[in-house]
KOLVEX-904683 format. One line per field, with one value per residue: x negated, y negated, z of N, C-alpha, C, O in turn. Coordinates in Angstrom, 2 decimals. Last residue first. Layout:
// residues N
neast	c(X, ...)
nnorth	c(Y, ...)
nup	c(Z, ...)
caeast	c(X, ...)
canorth	c(Y, ...)
caup	c(Z, ...)
ceast	c(X, ...)
cnorth	c(Y, ...)
cup	c(Z, ...)
oeast	c(X, ...)
onorth	c(Y, ...)
oup	c(Z, ...)
// end
This chain:
// residues 141
neast	c(-22.15, -19.88, -16.39, -13.92, -11.77, -8.23, -6.32, -4.38, -1.33, -1.15, 0.63, 3.08, 5.10, 8.16, 10.07, 13.58, 16.10, 19.07, 21.50, 21.18, 19.59, 16.93, 14.95, 11.55, 9.42, 6.27, 4.19, 2.85, 4.24, 4.61, 7.32, 8.70, 6.91, 5.34, 3.39, 0.94, 0.25, 0.92, 2.89, 2.45, 4.24, 6.52, 8.38, 11.92, 13.50, 13.59, 12.51, 11.83, 10.32, 10.87, 9.40, 9.79, 9.40, 10.86, 12.44, 14.29, 17.42, 20.84, 22.00, 22.21, 24.17, 25.92, 25.49, 28.12, 28.47, 26.57, 24.05, 21.85, 19.96, 18.68, 15.73, 13.33, 11.61, 12.71, 14.20, 15.09, 15.52, 18.27, 18.03, 19.24, 19.17, 19.32, 19.57, 18.40, 15.64, 15.03, 14.00, 14.75, 13.64, 14.02, 13.48, 12.60, 10.74, 8.77, 6.98, 5.17, 1.92, 0.31, -1.58, -0.10, 3.18, 6.47, 9.90, 12.21, 15.60, 18.15, 20.71, 23.29, 24.03, 26.56, 27.06, 27.40, 28.40, 28.81, 29.52, 27.14, 24.66, 23.00, 21.14, 21.56, 20.07, 20.23, 18.66, 16.14, 15.59, 15.39, 13.13, 11.14, 11.22, 10.41, 7.79, 6.64, 6.76, 4.98, 2.59, 2.37, 2.08, -0.39, -2.10, -0.69, -0.85)
nnorth	c(-5.24, -7.73, -7.42, -9.32, -11.50, -11.27, -13.94, -16.23, -17.88, -21.28, -22.86, -25.55, -28.16, -29.66, -32.28, -32.76, -34.51, -34.20, -35.98, -35.12, -34.03, -32.31, -29.60, -29.24, -26.50, -24.93, -22.56, -20.28, -17.01, -14.70, -14.65, -14.95, -13.63, -14.38, -16.28, -15.04, -14.71, -17.53, -16.99, -17.05, -19.25, -17.70, -16.84, -16.10, -13.38, -11.06, -11.64, -14.32, -13.78, -15.46, -17.21, -19.31, -21.44, -21.83, -24.71, -26.57, -28.34, -28.34, -25.86, -26.62, -26.49, -25.67, -24.28, -22.00, -21.28, -20.77, -21.87, -22.99, -25.74, -26.21, -27.15, -27.55, -26.77, -26.72, -24.37, -23.77, -21.39, -20.95, -20.81, -20.23, -19.89, -18.10, -18.64, -18.28, -18.64, -19.37, -19.94, -20.52, -19.46, -19.60, -17.56, -18.08, -20.46, -22.47, -24.78, -27.30, -28.50, -29.72, -28.22, -26.91, -26.42, -27.20, -27.61, -30.09, -30.27, -30.39, -29.98, -31.28, -29.62, -28.23, -27.42, -23.95, -21.51, -19.06, -16.45, -15.63, -15.70, -13.65, -12.34, -9.80, -7.69, -7.76, -9.99, -9.20, -6.92, -8.04, -9.68, -7.74, -6.36, -8.39, -8.89, -6.36, -6.28, -8.35, -7.25, -4.98, -6.15, -7.43, -5.27, -2.16, 1.17)
nup	c(2.77, 3.75, 4.25, 2.53, 4.16, 4.11, 2.63, 4.14, 3.73, 4.80, 7.47, 7.33, 8.45, 8.13, 8.96, 9.57, 10.87, 12.71, 14.51, 18.01, 20.25, 18.45, 18.40, 17.90, 17.11, 16.66, 15.48, 15.88, 16.16, 17.56, 18.25, 15.87, 13.02, 10.87, 11.07, 11.02, 8.34, 6.25, 3.29, -0.19, -2.32, -4.52, -7.39, -6.80, -4.97, -3.59, -1.13, 0.42, 3.67, 6.76, 9.61, 12.56, 15.32, 18.47, 19.90, 22.30, 21.63, 20.56, 18.21, 14.68, 11.64, 9.67, 7.25, 7.72, 11.23, 13.25, 12.32, 9.85, 8.48, 5.30, 3.39, 0.67, -1.30, -3.76, -3.76, -0.26, 2.21, 4.33, 7.89, 11.26, 14.86, 17.31, 20.90, 23.48, 23.52, 20.02, 16.69, 13.43, 10.25, 6.74, 3.95, 0.46, -1.54, -1.55, 0.13, -1.71, -0.96, 0.93, 2.20, 4.16, 2.68, 3.89, 4.09, 5.19, 6.50, 9.04, 11.23, 13.25, 16.25, 18.38, 21.80, 22.75, 22.17, 19.77, 18.87, 16.30, 14.90, 14.11, 15.59, 16.73, 15.77, 13.00, 12.37, 13.36, 11.80, 9.23, 9.52, 9.94, 7.47, 5.69, 6.63, 6.17, 3.36, 2.74, 3.72, 2.06, -0.45, 0.00, 0.41, -0.92, 0.00)
caeast	c(-22.95, -20.95, -17.74, -14.62, -12.95, -9.51, -6.70, -5.75, -2.01, -1.05, -0.62, 2.61, 3.88, 7.46, 9.03, 12.26, 15.44, 17.62, 21.14, 21.48, 21.05, 17.42, 16.21, 12.56, 10.19, 7.42, 4.95, 2.38, 4.20, 3.26, 6.32, 8.68, 7.77, 6.26, 4.76, 1.45, 0.93, 0.05, 2.54, 2.60, 2.99, 6.30, 7.12, 10.75, 13.38, 14.18, 11.87, 12.93, 10.30, 10.87, 9.92, 9.16, 9.78, 9.72, 12.50, 12.99, 16.47, 19.63, 22.06, 21.69, 23.10, 26.48, 24.95, 27.08, 29.07, 27.81, 24.16, 23.16, 20.16, 19.68, 16.58, 14.34, 11.15, 11.93, 13.02, 15.38, 14.62, 17.60, 18.39, 18.42, 19.70, 18.38, 20.04, 19.85, 16.20, 14.80, 14.38, 14.41, 14.36, 13.38, 14.40, 12.55, 11.75, 9.90, 7.34, 6.36, 2.72, 1.44, -2.03, -0.99, 1.86, 5.37, 8.77, 11.41, 14.21, 17.69, 19.26, 22.78, 23.57, 25.59, 27.29, 26.77, 29.13, 28.12, 29.61, 28.46, 25.28, 24.04, 20.76, 22.38, 20.08, 20.90, 20.07, 16.80, 15.71, 16.41, 14.43, 11.43, 11.52, 11.71, 8.79, 6.74, 7.50, 6.39, 3.08, 2.46, 3.23, 0.79, -1.86, -1.51, 0.00)
canorth	c(-4.14, -7.29, -7.52, -8.05, -11.43, -11.05, -12.54, -16.10, -16.61, -20.27, -22.40, -24.21, -27.79, -28.54, -31.91, -32.26, -34.35, -33.98, -35.39, -36.08, -34.17, -33.36, -30.08, -29.70, -27.67, -25.21, -23.71, -21.42, -18.31, -14.99, -14.40, -16.06, -13.46, -13.24, -16.75, -15.47, -13.62, -16.85, -17.72, -16.25, -18.88, -18.68, -16.88, -16.43, -14.71, -11.04, -10.61, -13.93, -14.12, -14.20, -17.11, -18.25, -21.32, -21.32, -23.48, -26.21, -27.55, -29.07, -26.53, -25.82, -27.00, -26.35, -25.64, -22.54, -21.52, -19.99, -21.08, -22.41, -24.63, -26.67, -26.18, -28.03, -26.64, -27.92, -24.45, -24.06, -22.40, -20.55, -21.51, -19.92, -20.48, -17.98, -18.72, -18.13, -17.56, -19.59, -18.99, -21.24, -19.14, -20.16, -17.98, -17.42, -19.41, -22.56, -23.38, -26.82, -27.67, -30.47, -28.97, -27.99, -25.96, -27.31, -26.78, -29.49, -30.68, -30.16, -29.85, -31.03, -30.85, -28.10, -28.34, -25.26, -22.29, -20.32, -16.80, -15.51, -16.92, -14.07, -13.60, -10.93, -7.93, -6.66, -9.97, -10.40, -6.80, -7.04, -10.25, -8.74, -5.66, -7.76, -9.96, -6.88, -5.29, -8.48, -8.51, -4.83, -5.30, -8.22, -6.19, -3.36, 0.00)
caup	c(3.34, 2.86, 4.82, 2.77, 3.31, 4.79, 2.72, 3.65, 4.00, 3.76, 6.87, 7.70, 7.72, 8.76, 8.00, 9.97, 9.57, 12.69, 13.22, 16.94, 20.22, 19.34, 17.84, 18.85, 16.70, 17.50, 15.03, 16.65, 15.49, 17.08, 19.29, 16.81, 14.20, 10.72, 10.92, 12.33, 9.04, 7.21, 4.50, 1.02, -1.65, -3.46, -6.66, -7.60, -5.57, -4.93, -1.94, -0.45, 2.25, 6.01, 8.25, 11.78, 13.91, 17.71, 19.12, 21.71, 22.40, 20.95, 19.51, 15.79, 12.48, 10.84, 7.40, 6.83, 9.92, 13.19, 13.54, 10.13, 9.42, 6.27, 4.08, 1.62, 0.08, -3.44, -4.63, -1.66, 1.68, 3.09, 6.66, 10.09, 13.63, 16.18, 19.52, 23.28, 24.33, 21.44, 17.74, 14.65, 11.48, 7.94, 5.00, 1.76, -1.34, -2.49, 0.22, -1.00, -1.85, 0.40, 1.02, 4.58, 3.11, 2.95, 4.51, 4.13, 6.36, 7.67, 11.11, 11.89, 15.60, 17.29, 20.68, 22.85, 23.16, 20.06, 20.27, 16.90, 15.36, 13.17, 15.02, 17.15, 17.22, 13.71, 12.01, 13.87, 13.25, 9.53, 9.21, 10.96, 8.70, 5.54, 6.61, 7.54, 4.14, 2.39, 4.26, 3.52, -0.19, -0.34, 1.51, -1.01, 0.00)
ceast	c(-24.41, -21.77, -18.76, -16.02, -13.67, -10.64, -8.04, -6.14, -3.39, -1.81, -0.35, 1.32, 3.38, 6.29, 8.18, 11.35, 13.99, 17.15, 19.62, 21.23, 21.49, 18.94, 16.76, 13.78, 11.23, 8.10, 6.21, 3.11, 3.68, 3.13, 4.88, 7.56, 7.65, 7.25, 5.77, 2.89, 1.49, 0.86, 1.65, 2.12, 3.27, 5.00, 7.09, 9.49, 12.10, 13.98, 12.40, 12.33, 11.60, 10.93, 10.03, 9.93, 9.04, 10.21, 11.12, 13.09, 15.19, 18.73, 20.75, 21.92, 22.69, 25.42, 25.49, 26.77, 28.02, 28.49, 25.39, 23.07, 21.63, 19.96, 17.60, 15.15, 12.18, 11.40, 12.16, 14.08, 14.88, 16.75, 17.62, 18.87, 18.72, 19.05, 18.92, 20.27, 17.69, 15.51, 14.07, 14.87, 13.83, 14.26, 13.58, 13.60, 11.62, 10.95, 8.68, 6.42, 3.95, 2.34, -0.90, -1.48, 1.02, 4.11, 7.69, 10.26, 13.54, 16.24, 18.94, 21.25, 22.98, 25.29, 26.18, 27.10, 28.58, 28.98, 28.89, 28.40, 26.67, 24.85, 21.81, 21.97, 20.78, 21.02, 20.84, 18.29, 16.46, 16.65, 15.55, 12.81, 11.89, 12.13, 10.19, 7.77, 7.69, 7.25, 4.57, 3.04, 3.43, 2.06, -0.64, -1.19, -0.90)
cnorth	c(-4.39, -6.22, -7.01, -8.28, -10.10, -10.95, -12.38, -14.63, -16.62, -19.01, -21.31, -23.87, -26.46, -28.14, -30.85, -32.02, -33.99, -33.78, -35.34, -35.35, -35.31, -33.46, -31.06, -30.17, -27.97, -26.48, -23.85, -22.70, -19.39, -16.35, -14.71, -15.89, -14.68, -13.10, -15.62, -15.94, -14.02, -15.83, -16.87, -17.05, -18.04, -18.29, -18.00, -16.50, -14.88, -12.36, -10.55, -12.92, -13.74, -14.59, -15.66, -18.06, -20.16, -21.08, -23.13, -24.85, -27.29, -28.16, -27.27, -26.58, -26.04, -26.88, -26.39, -24.01, -22.16, -20.09, -20.18, -21.65, -24.28, -25.48, -26.92, -26.89, -27.07, -27.90, -25.68, -24.26, -22.54, -21.70, -20.97, -20.75, -20.23, -18.55, -18.49, -17.98, -17.33, -18.49, -19.54, -20.32, -20.03, -19.83, -18.48, -17.97, -18.87, -21.47, -23.29, -25.29, -27.17, -29.70, -29.75, -28.83, -27.17, -26.71, -26.90, -28.71, -30.03, -30.61, -29.53, -30.99, -30.48, -29.45, -28.18, -26.10, -23.70, -21.13, -18.08, -15.93, -16.80, -15.25, -14.17, -12.27, -9.23, -6.97, -8.90, -10.35, -7.99, -6.92, -9.29, -9.35, -6.64, -7.09, -9.36, -8.00, -5.78, -7.49, -8.65, -6.08, -5.14, -7.42, -7.06, -4.29, -1.23)
cup	c(3.15, 3.55, 3.83, 3.33, 3.58, 3.77, 3.41, 3.76, 3.36, 4.19, 5.85, 6.96, 8.25, 7.88, 8.69, 8.77, 9.89, 11.25, 13.14, 15.62, 19.29, 19.24, 18.87, 18.07, 17.77, 17.01, 15.90, 16.25, 16.43, 16.42, 18.84, 17.84, 15.11, 11.87, 10.70, 12.27, 10.40, 8.01, 5.38, 2.22, -0.41, -2.79, -5.62, -6.76, -6.37, -5.66, -3.36, -1.41, 1.57, 4.53, 7.78, 10.49, 13.27, 16.29, 18.59, 21.05, 21.64, 21.77, 19.79, 17.10, 13.57, 11.80, 8.62, 7.09, 9.02, 11.83, 13.49, 11.45, 9.62, 7.17, 4.93, 2.23, 1.11, -2.01, -4.39, -2.45, 0.18, 2.59, 5.48, 8.90, 12.48, 14.93, 18.51, 21.81, 24.09, 22.22, 19.13, 15.78, 12.60, 9.13, 6.17, 2.70, 0.07, -2.36, -0.52, -0.94, -1.10, -0.53, 0.35, 3.40, 3.49, 3.56, 3.44, 4.75, 5.17, 7.60, 9.65, 11.91, 14.24, 16.67, 19.66, 21.62, 23.29, 21.01, 20.65, 18.36, 15.97, 13.67, 14.09, 16.60, 17.62, 15.20, 12.78, 13.59, 13.83, 11.03, 9.57, 10.75, 9.81, 6.85, 6.57, 7.63, 5.57, 3.16, 3.97, 4.16, 1.31, -0.07, 1.24, 0.15, 0.00)
oeast	c(-25.23, -22.03, -18.54, -16.72, -13.99, -10.49, -8.90, -6.28, -3.55, -2.80, 0.57, 0.97, 3.26, 6.47, 7.56, 11.80, 13.25, 17.71, 18.95, 20.79, 22.07, 19.52, 17.04, 13.68, 11.72, 7.44, 7.09, 2.71, 4.01, 2.01, 4.03, 6.93, 6.63, 8.31, 6.93, 3.56, 2.43, 2.03, 1.62, 1.09, 4.21, 4.69, 7.60, 9.53, 11.33, 14.26, 11.71, 11.72, 12.38, 11.53, 9.38, 10.98, 7.82, 11.31, 10.31, 13.75, 15.02, 19.21, 19.69, 22.03, 22.80, 25.75, 25.51, 27.66, 27.12, 29.01, 25.29, 22.13, 22.51, 20.16, 17.42, 15.23, 11.93, 10.82, 11.00, 13.00, 14.89, 17.20, 16.46, 19.96, 17.53, 19.45, 17.74, 21.24, 18.20, 15.95, 13.01, 16.05, 12.63, 15.49, 12.58, 14.48, 10.66, 11.99, 9.62, 5.97, 3.83, 3.42, -1.12, -1.77, 1.37, 3.99, 7.95, 9.73, 14.20, 15.72, 19.41, 20.60, 22.27, 26.15, 25.02, 27.38, 29.23, 30.14, 28.40, 27.37, 27.33, 25.68, 21.51, 22.44, 20.59, 21.99, 21.99, 19.10, 17.32, 17.79, 16.56, 13.57, 12.84, 13.27, 11.06, 8.54, 8.77, 8.35, 5.35, 3.88, 4.57, 3.02, 0.08, -0.16, -1.78)
onorth	c(-3.58, -6.28, -6.00, -9.21, -9.80, -10.40, -13.25, -14.11, -16.97, -19.08, -20.50, -24.50, -26.27, -27.81, -31.12, -31.61, -34.83, -32.97, -36.32, -34.20, -36.31, -33.03, -30.69, -31.03, -27.07, -27.41, -22.99, -23.80, -19.42, -16.81, -14.96, -16.87, -15.36, -12.50, -15.88, -16.01, -13.39, -16.06, -15.64, -17.72, -18.31, -17.10, -19.10, -16.25, -13.94, -12.45, -10.04, -13.30, -12.93, -15.60, -14.77, -18.68, -20.03, -20.59, -24.01, -23.94, -27.73, -27.31, -26.87, -27.81, -24.82, -27.66, -27.62, -24.86, -22.82, -19.10, -18.97, -20.88, -25.13, -24.37, -28.09, -25.80, -26.96, -28.88, -25.70, -24.31, -21.55, -22.85, -20.57, -21.33, -20.04, -17.80, -18.66, -17.28, -16.27, -17.50, -20.11, -19.95, -20.26, -19.92, -17.88, -18.73, -19.16, -21.55, -23.99, -24.61, -26.68, -30.17, -30.39, -30.02, -28.31, -26.54, -26.73, -29.09, -29.48, -31.25, -28.53, -31.85, -29.48, -30.32, -28.02, -25.58, -24.56, -21.42, -18.18, -15.80, -17.82, -15.77, -15.09, -13.29, -9.71, -6.55, -9.12, -10.65, -7.82, -6.84, -9.69, -9.51, -6.41, -7.24, -9.77, -8.06, -5.65, -7.82, -9.03, -5.99, -5.16, -7.96, -7.40, -4.15, -1.34)
oup	c(3.56, 4.75, 3.15, 2.93, 4.73, 2.68, 3.32, 4.87, 2.19, 4.92, 6.01, 5.97, 9.46, 6.70, 9.71, 7.70, 10.41, 10.51, 13.47, 15.64, 19.72, 18.24, 20.01, 17.19, 18.46, 16.54, 15.88, 16.63, 17.62, 16.16, 19.69, 18.25, 15.12, 11.70, 10.39, 13.30, 10.89, 8.32, 5.27, 2.17, 0.33, -2.69, -5.85, -5.55, -6.57, -6.86, -4.24, -2.41, 2.09, 4.17, 8.31, 10.29, 13.41, 16.09, 18.30, 21.56, 20.51, 22.53, 19.32, 17.09, 13.43, 12.70, 8.62, 7.14, 9.53, 11.32, 13.68, 11.66, 9.57, 6.71, 5.25, 1.66, 2.31, -1.55, -4.78, -1.87, -0.56, 2.55, 5.61, 8.91, 12.70, 14.03, 18.81, 21.52, 24.45, 21.63, 19.38, 15.81, 12.72, 9.05, 6.55, 2.31, 0.78, -3.02, -0.14, -1.86, 0.02, -0.87, -0.68, 3.56, 3.17, 4.77, 2.25, 5.80, 4.28, 8.51, 9.10, 12.50, 14.11, 16.57, 20.01, 20.55, 23.88, 20.72, 21.78, 19.01, 16.13, 12.91, 13.33, 17.11, 18.74, 15.82, 13.16, 14.47, 14.69, 11.47, 10.16, 11.70, 10.55, 7.28, 7.33, 8.59, 6.14, 3.58, 4.85, 5.05, 1.78, 0.49, 2.18, 0.80, 0.85)
// end
């Protein structure tokens, strides 16, 4: 299995686990605030496909990333936003979509992501910058 295939499989597996364990947004009791933004790499190139997840101890709002890097978060109904609070941000790829740069492996899960975002009790417009996947350099013999 190539490293690209392994990375994509891990993204798919993580996404499946989140959706099965309650990341679908049912039972929202907190007020929701609109959250939209753009995802880009450190070099300014937009991330053009995939799904972005915001995770904390109560909720996992998510949004589909558009071809220009934009997204809108959903908690219970499409584009309804997210409750105010701190979140870890992670991603899964769109395996059926067009080409998009592979993100660093640390963004496969909330527990390994170093990207945190704050949803404020107002409409939120976020710019999220992430690192690109760097394949390991083979050791010289």
